N, C-alpha and C positions, 0 to 999 in steps of 0.2 A: 417876754411876757412871763409873769409869775402867777401861778394858781395857788391860792391858800387853801389847804385841805385839812379837815378835822377827821380824826378817827384812825390815823396811821400810828400804830404802836410799835412795830418791829420791822425788820428788814423784809420779811415776807409781805407785809402790807405795802411797803415801798415798791417791791417788785410787781405786785398786782396793779398798782397805780401806773407804774411805768409801762407795763404791757398794755394796759387799757389805752393809755395815751398814744403809744406807738401804733396800736390797731386803728386809732382814729386818724393817723397820718402825720404825727409830729414826733420829733426827737425830744426827749425830756430827760432832765437830770433831777432826781428826787432828793430833796433835803429833808431827811426824817426828823432831825432835831429842829429845823426851822418850820416844819409842817407845811412844806410847799413843794411845788414842782416848777422848775424853770424850763421854759420852752425855748428852744433854739429858733432864731429868726432865719428866714422869714416864716411867718405863720400863715399857712394857706387854708386853714380850717377855722370856722367861726368859733367864737367863745362858747356859744351854746352847745355845739357838738362836743367840745372838750369837756365842758361841765357835765354833760350827759354821760360821757365815757367814764369819768371819775365816779359819778354817782351810781352808775350801773355796776361798777366794781365794788360798791358797798361803802363809799366814803362820802363825806359832805364837803362841798365847795363853799368856803366862806367868803371868798372874794377873788377877783382877778385884777391884776395890775399890769398895765401896758407900759413898755419902756418909753 
């Protein structure tokens, strides 16, 4: 799964997003240049919970792609 995220400008931003997603219960790899988070399978959390976690951290989810 890939979550497209707007607003990440630096490594600090990427770490905030990663920590927010990990707190929601998933392992994530943040691609700052690609403005996305790649979530390791299997995903046991709903897309809505992941979106809320990213937005609560202060960033905007622009899309979610499933593999």
